C-alpha positions in Angstrom: 45.9 -11.0 -36.2 48.0 -7.9 -35.1 45.2 -5.6 -35.9 42.9 -7.4 -33.5 45.4 -7.0 -30.6 46.0 -3.4 -31.2 42.1 -2.8 -31.2 41.7 -4.9 -27.9 44.8 -3.0 -26.4 43.0 0.4 -27.4 39.7 -0.6 -25.9 41.4 -1.6 -22.6 43.2 1.7 -22.5 40.0 3.6 -23.1 38.2 1.7 -20.3 41.2 2.4 -17.8 40.9 6.1 -18.8 37.1 6.5 -18.4 37.3 4.7 -14.9 40.4 7.0 -13.9 38.6 10.2 -14.9 35.4 9.0 -13.2 37.2 8.6 -10.0 38.9 11.9 -10.1 35.8 13.7 -10.8 34.1 12.1 -7.7 37.1 13.1 -5.5 36.7 16.8 -6.6 33.2 17.0 -5.4 33.2 14.7 -2.3 33.9 17.2 0.3 31.1 19.5 -0.5 27.6 18.3 1.0 25.5 21.0 -0.8 22.8 22.9 0.7 20.8 21.3 3.5 17.2 21.8 3.2 14.4 20.8 5.7 12.6 17.9 4.6 8.9 17.2 5.1 8.1 13.4 5.9 5.1 11.5 6.4 4.0 8.0 7.8 0.7 6.1 7.3 -0.7 3.2 9.2 -3.8 1.5 9.3 -5.4 -0.1 12.2 -8.6 -2.1 12.6 -10.7 -1.4 15.9 -13.9 -3.1 16.3 -17.1 -1.2 17.9 -16.7 -1.0 21.7 -12.8 -1.4 21.6 -9.9 0.8 22.2 -6.1 0.6 20.8 -3.1 2.5 21.7 -1.4 3.5 18.6 2.2 4.8 18.2 3.3 7.5 15.8 7.0 8.1 15.2 9.3 10.3 13.3 8.9 13.5 15.4 11.8 15.5 16.8 12.3 14.4 20.4 10.7 16.7 23.2 8.7 18.7 20.5 4.8 19.2 20.7 2.8 17.0 18.3 -0.6 18.6 17.3 -3.7 18.4 17.5 -3.7 16.7 21.0 -0.8 18.6 22.6 1.1 15.5 23.1 5.0 15.6 23.5 7.3 13.3 21.4 9.5 11.0 23.7 13.3 10.5 23.5 12.6 8.2 20.5 10.4 10.7 18.6 7.3 8.8 19.2 3.9 9.6 20.7 1.3 7.2 21.7 -2.3 7.9 21.4 -5.4 5.9 22.5 -8.2 5.5 19.9 -11.5 4.2 21.1 -14.6 3.2 18.8 -18.0 3.6 20.3 -21.4 2.6 19.0 -22.9 4.6 16.1 -19.9 4.4 15.3 -17.9 7.3 16.6 -14.2 7.5 17.2 -12.6 9.2 20.4 -8.9 10.1 20.4 -7.2 10.6 23.8 -10.6 10.7 25.6 -12.0 13.7 23.6 -15.5 14.2 22.2 -16.5 11.2 19.8 -16.8 12.1 16.1 -19.2 10.3 13.5 -17.1 7.5 11.9 -17.7 5.2 8.8 -18.2 1.4 9.1 -16.0 -0.8 6.8 -12.8 -0.4 4.9 -13.4 3.3 4.5 -10.5 4.6 6.7 -11.4 7.2 9.4 -8.2 9.4 9.4 -6.7 10.8 12.4 -3.7 13.3 11.6 -0.7 13.9 13.9 1.5 16.9 13.0 4.9 18.1 14.5 8.6 19.0 13.6 10.9 16.2 12.5 14.6 15.8 13.0 15.5 17.4 9.8 13.8 20.8 10.6 10.7 20.0 8.4 7.3 19.0 9.3 6.4 15.4 10.4 2.9 14.3 9.5 1.6 10.9 10.6 -1.8 9.5 9.3 -3.7 6.9 11.4 -6.3 5.1 9.2 -9.1 3.6 11.6 -10.9 0.8 9.9 -14.2 -0.3 11.6 -15.5 -3.7 10.6 -19.1 -4.1 10.1 -20.9 -5.9 12.7 -24.5 -6.7 13.9 -24.7 -2.9 15.1 -23.6 -1.8 11.6 -25.8 -0.7 8.8 -28.1 -3.4 7.6 -26.9 -3.2 4.0 -23.3 -4.0 5.0 -24.1 -7.4 7.0 -22.2 -9.1 4.1 -18.5 -8.4 4.7 -17.2 -10.5 1.6 -17.1 -8.6 -1.7 -18.1 -10.4 -4.9 -15.2 -10.0 -7.3 -15.7 -12.6 -9.8 -18.0 -13.3 -12.8 -21.1 -15.4 -12.6 -20.1 -17.9 -15.1 -22.3 -21.0 -14.3 -24.9 -20.3 -17.1 -22.1 -19.9 -19.7 -20.3 -23.2 -18.5 -23.9 -25.0 -18.7 -24.5 -23.4 -22.2 -21.2 -24.4 -23.6 -21.5 -28.0 -22.3 -24.9 -28.3 -23.9 -23.4 -26.9 -27.2 -20.5 -29.5 -27.0 -23.3 -32.3 -26.5 -25.1 -31.1 -29.5 -22.1 -31.2 -31.6 -21.2 -34.6 -30.7 -24.8 -35.8 -31.5 -24.6 -34.2 -35.0 -21.2 -35.7 -35.7 -22.3 -39.1 -34.6 -25.4 -39.1 -36.6 -23.7 -37.6 -39.9 -20.9 -40.5 -39.7 -23.6 -43.1 -39.3 -25.2 -41.8 -42.3 -22.2 -41.8 -44.3 -21.3 -45.1 -43.3 -24.5 -46.9 -43.9 -24.6 -48.9 -47.0 -26.6 -47.7 -50.1 
């Protein structure tokens, strides 16, 4: 029993020693922040805009008061800019009233990119993915919005039920034959 107590006391002292050394090591390095590097950051958001509609979208994370390309906007005091995205027939996307550019129907995002400086001295890039739902004005092949993701198993179910029925009939006739008097 004495050996067990000595082992437990030794283990406890070892744990206390490790904790004490760990806190001392942390205290030695806590005053040195290390090199500060400029960090590049990105944000991505997806919006859905129907043909013939417009939507104001905010992009944030920029250094307040800096220029945001390519539209020549200036980030407000919170580091955000707001852009107006319009979707015309065809479809075509227009940002900030500029010339419309060809777009794609469906969940294939049409990407608008905004770039400027961030507060860490790096570059902030915001991607705005614009999804345009298919509609009556869209391509004829995309009139069905619902994707078929399952398997057509009705034929297999009917075939399986047929095999079960045949097996039941075979067992029934085999039992009647074996139970019939000779």
